[in-house]
C-alpha positions in Angstrom: 0.0 0.0 0.0 2.9 2.4 0.8 4.5 1.8 -2.5 1.2 2.3 -4.3 0.7 5.5 -2.3 4.1 6.8 -3.3 3.5 6.1 -6.9 0.0 7.8 -6.8 1.6 10.8 -5.1 3.9 11.2 -8.1 7.2 10.2 -6.4 9.7 9.4 -9.1 11.8 7.3 -8.8 10.4 4.9 -6.2 13.1 2.5 -5.0 12.5 -0.6 -2.9 15.4 -2.1 -1.0 15.7 -5.8 -0.6 18.3 -7.8 1.4 18.7 -11.4 0.2 20.0 -13.9 2.7 21.3 -17.4 2.0 18.8 -20.0 3.4 16.1 -17.3 3.9 15.0 -15.7 0.7 17.8 -16.0 -1.9 15.3 -17.8 -4.2 13.1 -14.7 -4.4 15.4 -12.4 -6.4 13.4 -13.0 -9.7 10.1 -12.5 -7.9 11.2 -9.2 -6.5 12.5 -8.1 -9.9 9.2 -9.1 -11.5 7.4 -7.1 -8.7 9.5 -4.0 -9.5 8.9 -4.4 -13.3 5.1 -4.7 -12.7 4.9 -1.8 -10.3 7.3 0.5 -12.2 9.7 0.8 -9.3 13.4 0.1 -9.0 14.3 -2.8 -6.7 17.7 -2.5 -5.2 19.3 -5.7 -3.9 21.6 -4.9 -1.0 24.1 -7.5 0.2 23.5 -8.6 3.8 25.9 -6.6 5.9 27.2 -7.2 9.5 24.9 -4.6 10.9 22.1 -7.0 12.2 20.6 -6.8 15.6 21.1 -10.4 16.5 24.7 -10.4 15.2 24.0 -13.6 13.2 25.8 -12.3 10.1 28.3 -14.6 8.6 30.0 -14.4 5.2 28.1 -17.6 4.0 24.7 -15.8 4.6 25.6 -13.2 2.0 24.1 -13.6 -1.5 26.6 -12.0 -3.8 25.3 -9.3 -6.2 26.8 -11.3 -9.1 24.6 -14.3 -8.2 21.5 -12.1 -7.9 22.1 -10.4 -11.2 22.7 -13.8 -12.9 19.4 -15.1 -11.6 17.5 -12.1 -12.7 19.3 -11.8 -16.0 18.5 -15.4 -16.9 14.8 -14.5 -16.9 14.9 -10.7 -17.6 18.0 -9.9 -19.7 20.0 -6.9 -18.3 22.6 -4.4 -19.4 24.6 -2.0 -17.2 23.4 1.6 -17.0 26.5 3.8 -17.7 27.0 6.3 -15.0 29.6 8.5 -13.3 27.7 8.6 -10.1 29.2 7.9 -6.7 25.9 6.3 -5.6 26.4 2.9 -3.8 24.1 1.1 -6.2 25.2 -0.2 -9.6 22.2 0.0 -11.9 21.1 -2.2 -14.7 18.3 -1.8 -17.2 16.1 -4.5 -18.6 16.8 -5.0 -22.3 13.0 -5.0 -23.0 12.9 -1.4 -21.6 10.7 -2.3 -18.6 12.7 -0.5 -16.0 15.9 -0.8 -13.9 17.2 -2.8 -11.0 20.1 -2.0 -8.8 22.6 -3.9 -6.6 24.7 -2.7 -3.7 27.7 -5.1 -3.4 29.2 -3.6 -0.3 30.5 -7.0 0.9 31.7 -8.8 -2.2 32.7 -5.7 -4.2 33.4 -2.9 -1.7 33.3 0.6 -3.2 34.9 2.4 -0.2 37.4 4.3 -2.3 34.6 6.0 -4.2 32.2 6.5 -1.2 31.2 10.0 -0.3 28.4 9.0 2.1 28.1 10.0 5.7 25.3 9.5 8.2 23.6 11.6 10.9 21.8 9.5 13.6 18.6 10.5 15.2 20.6 11.4 18.3 22.7 13.9 16.4 25.8 11.7 16.1 27.8 12.0 12.8 29.2 8.8 11.3 31.6 8.7 8.4 30.8 5.1 7.4 28.1 2.6 8.2 30.8 0.4 9.7 32.5 3.2 11.7 33.1 2.5 15.4 33.5 6.2 16.1 30.8 8.9 16.1 31.1 12.7 16.4 28.4 14.2 18.7 27.1 17.2 16.7 24.1 17.6 19.0 26.5 18.4 21.9 28.1 21.1 19.7 24.8 22.7 19.0 23.4 22.4 22.5 26.6 23.7 23.9 26.2 26.9 22.1 28.5 26.1 19.2 28.4 28.3 16.1 27.9 27.3 12.5 31.7 27.5 12.2 32.1 25.1 15.2 29.7 22.7 13.7 31.5 22.8 10.3 34.8 22.3 12.1 33.4 19.2 13.8 32.2 17.8 10.5 35.4 18.5 8.8 37.4 16.9 11.6 35.3 13.8 11.4 35.4 13.5 7.6 39.2 13.8 7.8 39.2 10.5 9.7 37.0 8.6 7.2 38.4 5.2 6.6 39.8 3.9 3.3 37.8 0.7 3.7 35.5 -1.1 6.1 37.6 -4.3 6.2 34.7 -6.8 6.2 36.2 -10.3 5.9 39.6 -9.2 7.3 40.9 -9.9 10.8 41.0 -6.2 11.4 37.2 -5.8 11.0 35.3 -4.7 14.0 31.6 -5.0 14.0 29.9 -1.7 14.9 27.9 -1.7 18.1 24.9 -0.1 16.4 22.6 -1.9 14.0 21.5 -0.5 10.6 18.2 0.7 12.1 20.0 2.5 14.9 22.3 4.2 12.4 19.5 5.4 10.2 19.9 3.1 7.3 
């Protein structure tokens, strides 16, 4: 109903995020793609990331974007959409012209070197990466009487510490304490 309401209100584009998990719903990629084609919305398949509340993430639960694209492409042939965007999703269009689909391969094909994304939590904490273990408290700057310049300096300082990569799958990887919903994703 929410997707229909967004379409009726004239939102364009409407994107629907889907996380496939091995042993849970990996067999539904084509069904979700068909849904997107039928509704006229872009379905974006996001690889399962270690930001889950129950901390059940393991590498073998990740359905790689390449596998998802192969399953969809076998039924609905695809071609890449050329872009110079820094958006996290790689987009593909259906060869028959019935829309697009996207994948976010943050685990199997990290794009950290091109990432320009940051997050602000509901509590006013600034994060330079979904997987960051550090946050900058911007609310404290504001409530402490900080000026716009003070706020800008805090943001600049945090961005200056942005990591070169999240290190998922490496021994140096540290799982963030916050889940995706707590971060604002």
